[in-house]
C-alpha positions in Angstrom: 130.2 93.3 24.1 130.2 91.8 27.7 129.2 88.1 27.9 126.2 87.4 30.9 126.9 83.1 31.8 123.4 82.0 32.7 123.0 79.8 36.1 120.9 77.2 34.7 124.3 76.2 32.9 125.1 74.3 36.2 126.1 70.4 37.5 122.6 68.8 38.1 124.1 68.0 41.8 123.8 71.9 42.8 120.5 72.4 41.1 118.0 73.0 44.4 114.8 72.3 42.2 112.2 70.2 42.8 111.4 66.2 43.0 108.5 65.1 41.0 107.5 63.2 44.3 107.0 67.0 45.2 105.6 68.4 42.4 102.6 65.6 43.1 102.2 66.5 46.3 101.9 70.1 45.8 99.3 68.8 43.5 97.1 66.8 45.6 97.9 69.1 48.7 96.6 72.4 46.1 93.2 70.6 45.5 92.7 70.1 49.2 93.1 73.3 50.7 91.0 76.9 50.0 92.7 78.4 46.8 93.5 81.5 48.5 94.5 82.2 52.2 91.2 83.7 54.6 92.1 87.1 55.6 91.0 86.3 59.1 91.3 83.1 61.0 88.2 82.3 63.2 88.8 81.5 67.0 86.5 80.2 69.5 87.0 81.0 73.4 87.8 78.7 75.7 86.0 80.2 78.6 83.5 77.5 79.2 84.7 74.4 77.6 81.0 72.8 78.0 79.2 75.9 75.5 80.2 77.0 73.1 81.3 80.9 73.3 81.2 83.6 70.7 83.1 83.8 68.0 86.1 85.8 67.8 87.7 87.3 64.3 91.4 88.1 64.7 92.6 89.8 61.5 96.3 87.7 60.1 98.6 90.2 58.5 99.8 89.7 54.9 102.6 87.5 54.8 105.6 89.9 53.8 107.4 89.8 50.4 110.5 88.4 50.8 113.4 88.4 48.6 116.2 85.8 48.7 118.8 83.7 46.3 120.7 80.4 47.4 124.4 80.3 46.4 127.5 78.0 46.8 130.4 79.1 48.4 133.2 77.6 50.6 131.8 78.4 54.5 136.0 78.6 56.1 138.4 78.4 53.3 139.1 76.0 50.7 141.2 73.7 52.6 139.3 72.9 55.5 137.5 70.1 54.7 135.0 69.3 57.2 133.2 72.4 56.1 133.8 72.3 52.5 131.1 73.8 49.6 127.5 73.9 50.7 124.1 76.0 50.2 123.5 79.1 51.7 120.3 81.7 51.3 121.1 85.5 50.9 118.1 87.8 51.4 117.9 90.5 49.4 116.9 91.5 45.8 120.0 90.5 43.2 120.6 92.0 40.2 123.0 90.3 37.7 126.7 90.3 38.9 124.9 89.3 41.6 125.1 92.1 42.4 123.0 95.2 44.7 123.1 98.8 45.7 125.9 98.7 48.0 128.0 95.7 45.8 128.8 95.7 42.5 131.7 93.1 40.9 134.2 94.3 38.2 136.8 91.7 36.1 134.9 88.8 36.2 131.8 87.6 33.3 128.4 88.6 35.0 126.3 86.1 36.6 122.6 86.0 35.6 120.1 84.7 38.1 118.5 80.6 36.6 114.3 80.6 36.6 114.9 80.1 40.7 116.4 83.3 41.5 119.5 81.4 42.5 123.1 82.2 41.7 124.3 78.6 42.0 127.5 77.9 40.1 130.3 74.9 39.2 132.6 74.8 41.7 136.0 77.3 41.5 135.2 78.1 37.6 134.9 82.4 37.1 131.4 82.4 37.7 131.9 81.0 40.9 134.5 83.0 42.0 132.3 86.1 41.5 129.2 84.7 43.3 131.3 83.6 46.1 133.1 86.8 46.7 129.7 88.7 46.4 128.0 86.8 48.7 131.0 86.8 51.6 131.2 90.4 51.0 127.5 90.8 51.3 127.0 88.3 54.3 129.9 90.7 56.4 128.4 94.0 55.8 124.9 92.2 56.9 126.6 91.2 60.2 128.0 94.2 60.9 125.0 96.4 60.0 123.3 93.7 62.8 125.9 94.9 65.2 125.6 98.4 65.2 122.1 97.9 64.2 121.8 100.3 61.7 123.2 101.0 58.3 126.8 101.2 57.8 127.9 104.1 54.9 130.9 103.3 53.0 133.7 105.8 53.6 133.2 107.8 50.3 129.6 107.6 50.5 128.0 110.7 51.9 123.8 112.3 50.9 124.3 112.6 47.7 126.9 110.1 46.9 125.7 106.2 47.1 128.3 104.6 45.5 128.8 101.0 45.8 131.9 99.1 46.6 133.7 97.5 43.7 134.4 93.7 44.2 137.0 92.4 42.3 137.5 88.5 42.6 140.7 88.2 39.7 142.2 91.1 40.1 145.0 90.2 38.8 148.4 87.8 39.2 150.3 88.4 42.6 150.1 87.2 46.4 147.8 90.0 47.5 144.4 90.9 48.6 143.4 94.5 49.6 140.7 97.5 50.2 141.6 100.6 48.6 140.0 103.5 49.5 140.9 105.6 46.4 139.5 103.2 44.2 136.5 102.4 46.2 137.3 98.8 45.8 138.4 95.5 47.3 140.7 93.2 45.2 141.2 90.0 45.2 144.6 88.2 43.5 145.6 84.9 42.9 149.2 83.1 42.3 150.7 80.0 41.5 151.4 78.0 44.9 155.7 78.7 45.3 157.9 75.8 44.8 155.3 73.6 42.8 156.2 71.8 39.8 154.7 72.6 37.2 151.8 73.1 36.7 151.8 74.6 40.2 148.3 74.7 41.7 146.8 78.1 41.5 145.5 80.0 45.0 142.8 82.1 44.0 142.4 84.9 47.8 138.7 84.9 46.6 137.7 81.8 46.9 138.7 81.7 51.0 135.7 83.6 53.0 139.0 84.5 55.5 140.3 86.6 53.1 137.6 88.3 51.9 135.8 88.7 55.3 139.3 90.3 56.3 139.5 92.9 53.8 136.1 93.4 53.9 136.6 94.1 57.6 138.8 96.6 56.7 136.5 98.6 54.4 134.0 97.9 57.6 136.7 100.1 59.9 137.4 102.7 57.7 133.3 103.4 57.0 132.9 103.8 60.7 136.5 105.0 61.6 138.7 106.7 58.9 140.8 108.4 61.2 142.0 105.2 62.5 143.5 104.3 58.6 146.3 106.8 59.1 150.0 105.9 58.8 150.6 108.2 61.3 148.8 107.3 63.5 149.5 105.0 67.0 151.2 101.6 66.1 147.9 100.0 68.3 145.8 102.1 66.2 147.1 100.4 63.4 147.0 97.2 64.6 143.4 97.5 65.8 142.6 97.5 62.2 144.3 94.3 61.6 143.0 92.7 64.2 139.3 93.8 63.4 140.0 92.1 60.3 140.9 88.9 61.3 137.9 89.0 64.4 135.7 89.7 61.5 136.7 86.4 59.8 136.0 84.6 62.7 132.8 85.8 63.9 131.7 85.8 60.4 132.1 82.0 60.6 130.3 81.6 64.2 126.9 83.5 63.1 126.0 80.0 61.1 124.7 77.4 62.9 126.3 74.7 60.9 129.8 76.2 61.4 129.2 75.8 65.1 128.1 72.7 65.5 131.5 71.5 63.4 133.2 73.6 66.0 131.8 72.0 68.8 132.5 68.5 67.5 135.7 69.3 66.7 136.9 70.7 70.4 134.6 68.8 71.9 133.3 72.7 73.1 137.2 73.6 74.6 137.7 76.5 72.1 141.3 76.0 72.7 141.9 73.1 71.0 142.9 73.2 67.5 140.3 73.6 65.7 139.4 75.3 62.1 138.1 78.6 63.2 141.7 80.0 65.0 143.2 79.6 62.2 143.0 82.3 59.5 143.6 81.4 55.8 144.6 78.4 55.8 145.0 77.7 52.1 147.2 80.5 52.0 149.6 79.5 54.6 149.9 76.6 53.4 150.8 77.7 50.3 153.7 79.6 52.0 154.9 76.1 54.0 153.1 76.8 57.1 151.9 74.6 59.1 148.5 76.5 59.7 147.3 80.1 58.0 148.7 83.3 58.5 147.3 84.0 61.5 146.2 82.4 64.5 143.3 83.8 66.7 143.9 81.7 69.4 147.0 82.8 70.9 148.8 83.4 74.2 151.1 87.1 73.2 151.7 89.5 75.6 152.9 93.1 74.6 156.0 92.7 75.7 156.6 89.4 73.2 155.5 91.5 69.7 157.3 94.2 68.0 155.5 97.5 67.0 155.1 95.7 63.9 151.5 96.9 63.3 150.8 92.4 62.3 152.8 91.3 65.3 150.9 93.6 67.6 147.7 93.1 66.3 147.8 89.4 67.4 148.0 90.8 71.2 144.4 92.3 70.9 143.2 89.6 68.6 143.8 86.6 71.1 142.2 88.4 73.8 139.2 88.7 72.4 139.0 85.2 70.9 139.7 84.2 74.8 136.9 86.6 75.6 134.8 84.8 73.5 135.5 81.4 75.1 135.5 82.5 78.5 132.0 84.0 78.3 131.0 80.4 75.9 132.2 78.5 79.3 130.2 81.5 81.3 126.9 80.5 79.5 127.1 76.5 78.7 125.2 74.9 80.8 126.0 71.2 80.2 123.9 69.9 82.3 120.3 71.3 81.9 118.7 68.7 79.0 118.4 69.9 75.7 121.3 72.3 75.9 122.2 73.3 72.2 126.2 74.1 72.6 126.6 75.0 69.4 123.2 78.0 69.6 124.5 78.9 72.8 127.8 79.4 70.8 126.4 81.4 68.5 124.6 83.6 70.5 127.9 84.3 73.0 129.8 85.2 69.3 126.9 87.3 68.4 126.7 89.4 71.2 130.9 89.7 71.7 131.0 90.7 68.6 128.1 93.7 69.4 130.3 94.6 71.9 133.6 95.1 70.1 131.7 97.0 67.5 129.9 99.1 69.9 132.8 99.4 71.8 135.4 100.7 68.4 132.5 103.6 67.9 132.7 105.2 71.0 136.3 104.7 71.0 138.3 108.3 69.7 137.9 108.7 66.0 142.3 109.2 65.9 145.1 107.6 67.9 143.2 105.0 69.3 144.9 102.6 71.9 143.8 98.8 73.1 142.9 100.0 76.4 140.7 102.5 74.9 138.8 100.0 73.2 139.2 97.9 76.1 137.5 100.3 78.6 134.7 101.1 76.0 134.1 97.3 76.8 134.1 97.3 79.9 131.3 100.3 80.9 129.3 99.0 77.9 128.6 95.2 78.9 127.9 96.8 82.4 125.5 98.9 80.3 123.9 95.9 78.9 123.0 94.1 82.9 125.8 91.4 82.0 127.3 89.1 85.0 130.2 90.8 86.3 131.9 87.9 84.9 132.0 89.2 81.5 133.8 92.0 82.6 135.9 90.2 84.9 136.9 87.9 81.4 137.6 90.9 79.4 139.6 93.2 82.2 141.5 89.2 82.9 142.7 88.4 79.4 143.5 91.9 78.3 145.9 92.7 81.9 147.0 88.9 81.1 148.3 90.4 77.7 150.1 93.6 79.3 147.5 95.7 77.6 146.2 97.5 80.7 146.4 97.3 85.1 143.9 96.0 87.3 143.1 98.5 90.2 141.8 95.2 91.6 143.1 91.8 92.1 141.8 89.7 89.3 140.6 87.2 91.7 138.3 89.7 92.4 135.2 90.9 91.2 135.8 94.0 89.2 134.2 97.5 90.0 131.9 99.0 88.2 133.6 102.1 87.8 137.2 100.6 87.7 139.2 102.2 84.2 141.9 100.4 83.8 145.3 102.3 82.7 147.0 101.1 79.7 150.0 99.7 80.2 153.7 102.0 79.0 155.5 100.1 76.3 157.9 102.4 75.4 159.3 100.9 72.0 155.5 101.7 70.9 156.0 104.8 71.0 158.6 105.0 68.8 157.8 105.2 65.1 160.6 105.4 61.9 160.4 108.5 60.2 157.2 108.6 61.9 155.2 105.9 60.1 154.0 102.8 61.7 155.5 99.3 60.5 153.5 98.0 58.3 156.4 95.6 56.5 154.0 92.3 58.0 150.5 93.6 57.0 148.2 92.4 54.2 147.5 94.9 51.3 145.5 97.0 52.7 147.9 98.6 55.3 151.0 98.1 52.8 148.7 99.8 49.9 150.9 103.2 48.9 148.2 106.0 48.9 147.2 104.1 52.8 150.5 104.9 54.3 150.7 108.3 52.7 149.7 111.5 55.0 149.3 114.8 53.8 151.0 116.4 57.3 154.5 115.1 55.9 153.8 116.1 52.6 153.4 119.5 54.4 156.1 119.5 56.8 158.2 118.7 53.3 156.9 122.1 51.6 157.7 124.1 54.5 161.3 123.3 54.8 161.4 123.5 51.1 160.1 126.9 51.6 162.6 128.2 54.0 165.9 125.7 52.3 168.7 127.5 50.0 169.6 127.5 47.0 167.1 127.6 43.9 166.7 130.7 41.3 168.1 133.6 43.0 167.5 137.1 41.7 170.8 138.4 39.6 169.7 141.7 41.0 170.5 140.6 44.4 173.7 139.1 44.3 174.9 138.2 47.9 178.3 140.2 49.3 181.6 139.2 48.3 183.4 138.0 51.9 185.1 141.0 54.1 
């Protein structure tokens, strides 16, 4: 029988319980106010200040029922000390696990909510990992749904199939994490730090917001564009998958005001200064002996400087979108205005750029999409949104500089509203070994065997077999001897 862990057993420092003083004050406040909220609020007319005007009854709607749970999680990566562990509020109704209709957990002890409906657990324990992983997947899906303005079904969902995605925080021992369409799952593994003396520290990929958000990004994109996961597609299509995962991690961090504030403090408002946001999966990268994360979103790579290997190629698109975010933030920031809140401005800019990206992806081709396809859709949507031409200039300039598109007008001039940017022809991007993308440097999702196979290649093999020679022959049909 599966043991269910009760959330009430945890360090008192992490439990958001009311204080004795708060409870005492609540009793006093309760005695001084009416027992229930009135259905009508009486407001006197102010047309004539000297005379008492008629009393106007304004109905007050009942407060909506709102479910929410507090959780404790790493809001960045375990190695990012300036962010660290923090409590956050998850909106929704969650069952034991935690779980809901969209996300189930497996492979770890189920966690029951405490008496306050919270799931706060002792850090760096299996129950903490369960809550942390569920929370990041929930936040990622919610952010993507806000961006598209609708519920996002998992790739296997249909009118009769509402199966949730199953999340494995402790899927096994290996240096990996992946999304599997076939298993309807997100799997996160753990491993001992290579080269460290015994007992080597254990790295849990599920504790990294970056890694969990990245893999969940693959699942979301597979729902929106199922044809993009094919290994036989254009290499840039595979690169868009990898780039989207990294960008989801970046924008999830920027959906939280406290992280935006920390970023402003760390960079003094210059997003191109060294920062925790642009480094993806720092702890994993450090474990491999790198001086930063697995990837760096703030890069200057051009198409001529990368290979057709999908992960390497993806950094061009990731870097272009990051630069667009930095440019739009500078456009919208107004330090000369009293009360300017840079962090709030950054959050608003990030929300718009992510919405722009997701809508452009939705409008892009269902198969063999290229960077230029998505860039041109971003330009069209930004114009339709009524955004300043400077937004489109930023998109055009950044991807022109990265040799993704060619601009018909000089970059010093404003972009015309009807400009369509042609893709730069890079011959090496059309070359695919054995007809498949090179995914040797990708995350586990893109290297997963089920995502590498393509039915067309199996069909080709059958056709070759049917047209081949050899095998069992009819003994009545011996070939004639050579004359």
